[in-house]
N, C-alpha and C positions, 0 to 999 in steps of 0.2 A: 749705223747702229751706236747706241744709247750708252752714257756713263754708266758702267761697271758699279759707280757707288750709289745710285741712284735706283740697278734694279735690287743690291743688293739692304736696301732701303725698304723694300719694294717688298722681298723676298721677308724682309722679319717682322711687316705690319702688318702682313699678312697672317706668317704664322705664331703671332700673339694675339689676331683674332678669332683664330684658328683655335686658339688654345680656351680664350675669354669666353670665344661661343660656347661648344665643349663643356665647360668647367658652369656655364648656364643652364643649362637640362639636364632633366631628372625625368625618368620613370617610372608611375605606379604602378605596378602590375596586377593584371586583377584578385590574384592572393594575397597584395596586401595595403593596407593603407601607409598613412605616411605622418612623420609629423615632422612639422621645418621651423627649425630651432635660427633665430638669429642674437648670437653673442650669449647661448644658453636658453635664452629669453621666447616663450614660443610668441611663433609668428606665426603658423598657416597649421592646419589639417584639412589631411588632403584625406578622404577617402572611395575618393570612384577613379577607376583604371586608366592612364593618362600618359601623354608628354608634358611636362612643367618648366613652368623658364625662376631661378633663382637667383641672387644675386650670388657670385663665382666666389670664391674663396671671404665671402662671411654666412652666411648661409647649411646649416647644416641639419640634412635629409636620414631622421629617424627612421624605417620602416618599421612595421606594425605587421605579422602574419594576421589572419583575416581569417583563414582556416579555421576547421577545430581540430587545438589542440588536447594533447591526453598528457597524464597525469597518473603515471604508476606509483602507488606508495605501500611502503617497507610494512609487513609485518608488526603490527604490536597487538597486545597482552590487554583484551577489558577485562571484565570483571562482570557480569550478568548479571540480572536485579537476584536469581538463587542462588546469586556466590559462587556462580564456577566459571575461571577461567577460560577465555576464546582466545584463541591465536587469530586476528581476522588480518585478511589483506583483502585491500580494495584496490580499485583506481578510478579517475574520473576521468572526462570529459571536458571540457569550454571552451568560451570563443571571446575574443573579445570584441567591447560592445562599443566601448567610448576608449578612441584611440588618446583623445588627450587626456581625459583620469587616469587612464592606464602610464601613463607617461610622468603625469606629477605623481601618481601615487606609488608605485614600482619600476618606472624605467626599463624593462625588460622582463623579459618573459624565465629568468632563470630564479627576482626575486620575485615571480608571482605564482611560480609554483615553490620555492616557502611560506609564502604567506595562504595559500594553496592548502597547503598538507597543512599548516595548520591551524585552517578553518577545519578542514575534515575532519582528524586529529579530534579534535574537542568536539565536536558537531557528532561524530561517530561514537567518544565514551560517554557521551552524554544521554545519545538516544537508547543505546543497548544498556545503558545502566539500568536503566528503567523496563527495560524487556527479560521476561524469559528463555533460557536456552532452549526449549522445545519453540519460542517465536521466530526468536531470533534465525533459527536452524530449519525449521518445518511454514510454522502457520501464516507467523504475520513480517518475511523475511519482505518482504513488494515492497509495503506498507511503511517500513521502517528505513532501506533505503532512498525512495519515498521522504520522509520526512528531515532524513540526512541532507538531503539534495535540496531542500528546498534553502532548510538553516545556514548550508554555505552559500547559495545563489545569494539568501540576503546578506549576507557575509561581503562575500565577493563583489559584489553591484557596488558599495564603495572605489573601488577599485578598477571599475570598469570593466569585468567579469561576468563571461553569464554564462552560468552552470550548468552545461547541459543535462549530464548525467552521472552518479554515482555510484559506483554497483560494489559491491560485498561480494569478492571471490573464491573467499575458502572460509 
């Protein structure tokens, strides 16, 4: 029979090896991307799903959503070109296309939603202020939404975000 101290030592080494191996591996799912940070600096950006290795207890993995995200905006009052107050309610759909730029610019989805909300509100006010009430309601509604989307998409590009759709619901 072996020495009990050697057996205990072997068990401890095995447990430590398992913990280090477990802490070294991470998975990126099909619906996400990942930014790997080492001491707060970006070390790697992963956009493909799979099993990856990182430095245990040193690297931090931040998953970033790859799916289409939605943002519902609260209703706001907008003044049209013919001086009519309109209660405008909108929503947007967007996707994170550059995880590095996204992380550097806004860090997370909550901050991205706040920035996008400000972009959309500003674009809505500017575009709808140059349109009359009948244009907004009936004749040019699709063109106005497209113009708002283009403006917001240009601004959101600096955040690593692609705006897919902006809709006026009310």
